[in-house]
C-alpha positions as CSV (number, residue, x, y, z in Angstrom):
1,M,-154.9,-6.9,-34.1
2,S,-156.5,-3.7,-33.8
3,G,-156.2,-0.7,-36.4
4,V,-153.2,1.7,-36.2
5,T,-153.8,5.1,-34.9
6,Y,-153.2,8.1,-37.4
7,W,-150.4,9.5,-35.1
8,L,-148.1,6.8,-35.1
9,Q,-149.0,6.3,-38.9
10,K,-147.7,9.9,-39.5
11,Q,-144.3,9.2,-37.4
12,R,-141.5,8.8,-39.3
13,K,-139.0,6.0,-39.4
14,G,-136.4,7.4,-37.0
15,E,-139.3,9.0,-34.7
16,L,-140.9,5.9,-34.3
17,V,-137.5,4.4,-33.3
18,D,-136.9,6.8,-30.5
19,L,-140.4,6.0,-29.5
20,A,-139.9,2.6,-29.2
21,K,-136.8,3.1,-26.9
22,Y,-138.5,5.6,-25.0
23,V,-141.2,3.4,-23.6
24,N,-138.8,0.5,-23.5
25,M,-140.0,-2.0,-25.9
26,K,-137.6,-4.8,-27.5
27,D,-136.8,-6.2,-30.8
28,Y,-137.6,-3.3,-32.4
29,D,-134.5,-2.7,-35.0
30,N,-135.5,-5.0,-37.9
31,L,-138.5,-4.1,-38.0
32,L,-140.5,-1.8,-41.3
33,K,-142.1,0.6,-40.4
34,T,-145.7,-0.5,-40.7
35,D,-144.4,-3.4,-38.4
36,L,-142.8,-0.9,-35.8
37,E,-146.1,1.0,-36.2
38,V,-148.4,-2.0,-35.4
39,A,-145.8,-3.1,-32.5
40,L,-146.0,0.4,-31.1
41,E,-149.7,0.4,-31.3
42,E,-149.8,-2.8,-29.2
43,H,-147.1,-2.0,-26.6
44,L,-148.7,1.5,-25.8
45,R,-152.3,0.3,-25.6
46,A,-150.9,-2.6,-23.2
47,N,-149.0,0.0,-21.1
48,S,-151.8,2.6,-21.4
49,T,-152.1,3.2,-17.4
50,K,-148.6,3.3,-17.3
51,Y,-148.1,6.1,-20.0
52,A,-151.3,7.4,-20.2
53,Q,-150.0,10.6,-18.1
54,D,-146.8,11.0,-20.1
55,P,-146.7,14.3,-21.9
56,K,-144.8,12.7,-25.0
57,L,-147.6,10.3,-25.5
58,E,-150.5,12.9,-24.7
59,P,-151.0,13.6,-28.4
60,Y,-151.3,9.2,-29.0
61,Y,-153.9,9.1,-25.9
62,R,-155.9,12.0,-26.3
63,R,-156.5,10.4,-30.2
64,Q,-157.3,7.3,-28.7
65,A,-160.1,9.1,-26.9
66,V,-161.7,10.8,-29.2
67,L,-161.6,7.1,-31.4
68,S,-163.0,5.3,-28.3
69,P,-166.9,5.0,-28.3
70,V,-166.5,3.5,-24.6
71,K,-165.1,6.9,-23.4
72,R,-166.9,8.9,-25.4
73,E,-170.4,7.5,-23.8
74,T,-169.1,7.9,-20.4
75,G,-167.5,11.3,-21.0
76,S,-171.0,12.2,-21.9
77,T,-172.8,10.6,-18.9
78,L,-170.5,12.5,-16.5
79,I,-171.3,15.6,-18.1
80,T,-175.2,15.1,-18.4
81,S,-175.1,14.4,-14.9
82,E,-173.3,17.5,-13.7
83,N,-176.1,19.3,-15.4
84,E,-178.8,18.0,-13.9
85,N,-177.6,18.4,-10.3
86,K,-177.0,22.1,-11.3
87,R,-180.4,23.0,-12.7
88,P,-183.5,24.1,-10.6
89,Q,-186.0,22.2,-9.6
90,R,-188.8,23.8,-11.7
91,A,-187.0,22.7,-14.9
92,R,-186.6,19.2,-14.1
93,R,-189.1,17.8,-16.7
94,Q,-187.4,20.1,-19.3
95,T,-184.0,18.1,-17.7
96,R,-185.4,15.0,-18.1
97,G,-185.9,15.2,-21.9
98,A,-182.7,17.3,-21.9
99,R,-180.8,14.4,-20.4
100,E,-182.5,11.7,-23.1
101,D,-181.6,13.8,-25.6
102,T,-178.0,14.1,-24.4
103,D,-178.2,10.4,-23.4
104,A,-179.1,9.3,-27.3
105,P,-176.1,9.0,-29.1
106,S,-176.4,11.6,-32.2
107,D,-175.9,10.8,-35.9
108,S,-172.6,12.7,-35.9
109,D,-171.1,10.7,-32.5
110,A,-172.2,7.5,-33.6
111,Q,-171.1,7.8,-37.1
112,P,-167.5,7.8,-36.1
113,A,-167.6,5.1,-33.6
114,A,-169.3,3.0,-36.3
115,S,-166.6,3.9,-38.8
116,T,-163.8,3.2,-36.3
117,A,-165.5,0.1,-35.6
118,L,-166.2,-1.3,-38.9
119,A,-162.8,-0.4,-40.1
120,P,-160.8,-2.8,-41.8
121,R,-158.0,-4.3,-39.8
122,T,-154.3,-5.8,-41.4
123,P,-153.3,-8.6,-40.0
124,R,-149.6,-9.2,-39.6
125,T,-149.6,-12.0,-42.4
126,S,-150.8,-9.6,-44.7
127,L,-147.8,-7.4,-43.7
128,S,-145.3,-10.1,-44.5
129,F,-146.9,-11.1,-47.5
130,A,-146.7,-7.8,-48.8
131,R,-143.4,-7.4,-47.9
132,N,-141.8,-10.6,-49.8
133,I,-143.9,-9.1,-53.2
134,P,-140.7,-7.6,-55.1
135,L,-141.4,-4.0,-55.8
136,P,-140.6,-2.4,-59.2
137,P,-137.2,-0.8,-59.1
138,S,-136.6,2.9,-59.7
139,P,-136.1,4.5,-62.8
140,A,-132.2,5.0,-61.8
141,V,-132.2,1.4,-61.0
142,L,-133.1,0.3,-64.6
143,A,-130.9,2.8,-66.0
144,D,-127.9,1.3,-64.6
145,K,-128.5,-2.2,-65.5
146,I,-129.3,-1.0,-68.9
147,D,-125.9,0.6,-69.2
148,A,-124.4,-2.6,-67.7
149,S,-125.9,-4.7,-70.2
150,T,-124.8,-2.1,-72.7
151,S,-121.4,-2.3,-71.7
152,S,-121.3,-6.0,-71.7
153,L,-122.6,-6.4,-74.9
154,R,-120.0,-4.0,-76.3
155,T,-117.4,-5.9,-74.3
156,S,-118.3,-9.2,-75.9
157,L,-118.3,-7.8,-79.5
158,A,-115.1,-6.2,-79.0
159,N,-113.1,-9.5,-77.5
160,F,-115.1,-11.5,-80.1
161,V,-113.8,-8.8,-83.4
162,S,-110.7,-8.5,-81.5
163,D,-110.0,-12.6,-81.4
164,S,-111.7,-13.2,-84.7
165,P,-109.6,-13.6,-88.2
166,V,-111.7,-11.4,-90.2
167,P,-110.7,-7.9,-89.1
168,S,-106.8,-8.8,-90.1
169,L,-108.2,-10.5,-93.3
170,L,-110.0,-7.5,-94.3
171,Y,-107.0,-4.9,-93.5
172,S,-104.4,-7.3,-95.4
173,L,-107.1,-7.1,-98.4
174,R,-107.4,-3.3,-98.2
175,S,-103.5,-3.0,-98.0
176,S,-103.6,-4.8,-101.1
177,L,-106.1,-3.0,-103.0
178,S,-104.7,0.4,-102.0
179,S,-102.2,0.2,-104.4
180,V,-101.7,1.6,-108.0
181,T,-100.9,-2.1,-109.3
182,S,-104.3,-3.2,-108.0
183,V,-105.9,-0.5,-110.0
184,E,-104.2,-1.6,-113.2
185,L,-104.9,-5.3,-112.7
186,L,-108.5,-4.8,-111.6
187,T,-109.2,-2.2,-114.8
188,L,-107.7,-5.0,-116.8
189,F,-109.7,-8.0,-115.4
190,I,-113.0,-5.6,-115.8
191,E,-111.8,-5.4,-119.5
192,A,-110.8,-9.3,-120.0
193,Y,-113.9,-10.7,-118.7
194,G,-116.1,-8.3,-121.4
195,L,-114.1,-9.5,-124.3
196,R,-114.3,-12.9,-123.2
197,S,-118.2,-12.9,-124.0
198,Q,-117.4,-12.0,-127.6
199,V,-114.6,-14.3,-128.3
200,M,-115.5,-17.5,-126.1
201,P,-119.2,-17.7,-125.5
202,L,-121.1,-20.1,-123.4
203,R,-122.0,-23.2,-125.1
204,Y,-125.0,-25.7,-123.5
205,L,-123.2,-28.6,-121.5
206,T,-126.3,-30.7,-119.7
207,T,-129.3,-30.1,-117.6
208,L,-129.0,-30.3,-113.7
209,P,-132.4,-31.4,-112.0
210,P,-134.3,-29.8,-109.5
211,I,-132.3,-28.9,-105.7
212,P,-135.4,-28.0,-103.6
213,A,-132.6,-27.7,-100.8
214,L,-130.9,-24.5,-102.8
215,G,-134.6,-23.4,-103.3
216,I,-133.9,-24.2,-107.2
217,S,-137.5,-26.0,-108.2
218,G,-136.8,-26.4,-111.8
219,E,-134.2,-27.7,-114.0
220,T,-131.4,-25.5,-114.8
221,P,-129.5,-25.6,-118.2
222,L,-125.7,-25.6,-117.7
223,K,-123.5,-23.8,-119.6
224,I,-119.6,-23.4,-120.0
225,P,-117.2,-21.5,-122.0
226,D,-116.3,-23.0,-125.2
227,L,-112.8,-23.9,-124.8
228,F,-112.6,-24.6,-128.4
229,A,-112.5,-21.5,-129.3
230,L,-108.9,-21.2,-128.5
231,L,-108.3,-22.8,-131.0
232,T,-109.6,-20.4,-133.7
233,V,-108.5,-17.2,-135.1
234,A,-111.5,-15.4,-134.3
235,F,-110.2,-15.7,-131.0
236,W,-106.7,-15.0,-131.1
237,G,-107.3,-11.7,-133.2
238,P,-109.5,-10.2,-131.0
239,V,-107.2,-10.9,-127.9
240,G,-104.4,-9.9,-129.4
241,L,-105.1,-6.7,-130.5
242,W,-106.5,-5.9,-126.8
243,L,-103.0,-7.4,-125.2
244,L,-101.2,-5.2,-127.6
245,T,-103.0,-1.9,-127.0
246,S,-104.1,-2.5,-123.5
247,L,-101.0,-4.2,-121.9
248,F,-98.0,-4.6,-124.3
249,L,-97.4,-1.1,-126.0
250,P,-98.4,0.9,-122.7
251,L,-95.9,-1.1,-120.6
252,A,-93.2,-0.6,-123.2
253,G,-93.9,3.2,-123.1
254,A,-94.2,2.9,-119.5
255,W,-90.3,1.1,-119.1
256,F,-89.0,3.7,-121.5
257,F,-90.6,6.7,-120.0
258,N,-89.6,6.2,-116.4
259,F,-89.7,8.6,-114.0
260,G,-88.0,7.9,-111.2
261,S,-90.8,4.6,-110.2
262,A,-89.1,1.7,-108.5
263,R,-91.6,-0.7,-109.8
264,G,-89.5,-0.8,-113.2
265,Y,-92.0,0.8,-115.3
266,D,-94.1,4.3,-114.7
267,P,-97.4,3.8,-113.7
268,L,-98.6,7.3,-114.9
269,S,-96.9,6.9,-118.2
270,F,-98.2,3.5,-118.3
271,H,-102.0,4.6,-118.4
272,I,-100.8,7.8,-120.5
273,V,-99.8,5.2,-123.3
274,K,-102.7,2.9,-122.9
275,A,-105.1,6.4,-123.3
276,L,-103.3,7.4,-126.5
277,T,-103.3,4.0,-127.8
278,A,-106.8,3.5,-127.6
279,W,-107.6,6.6,-128.7
280,I,-105.4,6.2,-132.4
281,V,-106.7,2.6,-132.7
282,Y,-110.0,2.5,-131.6
283,A,-111.7,6.5,-131.8
284,K,-109.8,7.0,-134.7
285,K,-110.0,3.6,-136.2
286,G,-106.1,3.2,-136.5
287,Y,-106.8,-0.5,-137.1
288,G,-109.6,-1.4,-139.4
289,G,-110.0,-4.9,-139.2
290,E,-112.7,-6.7,-137.4
291,S,-111.0,-7.5,-134.6
292,R,-110.8,-4.0,-133.4
293,I,-114.7,-4.2,-133.8
294,V,-115.0,-7.2,-131.7
295,V,-112.7,-5.5,-129.0
296,E,-115.2,-2.4,-129.1
297,E,-117.9,-4.3,-128.6
298,G,-116.8,-6.9,-125.9
299,I,-115.0,-4.3,-123.5
300,P,-117.4,-2.7,-121.2
301,G,-118.2,0.8,-121.8
302,G,-116.8,0.5,-125.7
303,I,-114.2,3.2,-126.4
304,P,-115.0,5.4,-123.8
305,G,-114.8,2.4,-121.2
306,M,-111.4,2.3,-122.2
307,L,-110.5,6.0,-121.8
308,V,-112.2,6.4,-119.0
309,S,-110.1,3.2,-117.0
310,A,-106.9,4.8,-118.4
311,G,-107.9,8.1,-117.1
312,V,-108.7,6.7,-113.7
313,G,-105.4,4.4,-113.5
314,A,-103.5,7.8,-114.3
315,L,-105.3,9.8,-111.4
316,V,-104.3,6.8,-108.9
317,S,-100.7,6.6,-110.2
318,F,-100.8,11.0,-109.9
319,W,-102.0,10.5,-106.4
320,D,-99.6,7.8,-105.4
321,V,-96.9,9.9,-106.5
322,L,-97.9,12.9,-104.5
323,G,-98.6,11.0,-101.4
324,K,-94.7,9.3,-101.5
325,R,-93.6,13.2,-102.1
């Protein structure tokens, strides 16, 4: 199969289809542009005697005539013969030399013919192989695929979250913590945990062996709270003082000074009484026993910590009252 003429290569696909229809070529509907060029080239060369004089195909055959070394050589010979017949006899020797020069192809004429003869030809099998190679998609196609993948991932995550019990548990936990009672219990738990280190220290129980599965390479001593401290006065003295100043007296004051709360006690009054009790008993040393010192050392932050916890509770209670009104 020979190379395709440049005149066919520069035509568009629609123009090639019209040209194939014009020259009555068959089975061209499903061809690609490169295959259609090759098929038209073969058809026009095979029917050159029929379409050589067609005005519509004249550029194609003129290009073929320029690129064909046989026709170039024939045309040059005919021109030389006419020049020989027209020149006078006295210049025959010079004409013979000129004819020899004319008959010999010049370097510039031989070069296109040689380049045309040595031009690489693309076989149909190569075109079919190239057609089967998947080409990279355009940026628009890549963007659409990325958007589709992102939307699918977002939908999957949304379905997983909606079907999982974790969101409902989180909402339930938030609803439970978003109350004045939860803030009160949290502050009391922090104070009680700090006081526990003073009245119920940890005692050595045993030694745990190494557990490589958990990343524990050495022996670990196991300590538990000393429950025998519950039987001593050293435990109940500080614990009783703390319960009195942080829970019982504030509850009594909140019950007596209830400004319309539906809980049975006023949370704002509870924290105000708690702050006043902590200031009188601990800050002003209203109680001089050793239990007061143990409570001050055990509660996180000491006296300022107790006053801050009472202030935070009072602020939350006041905000709750404003929200309900």
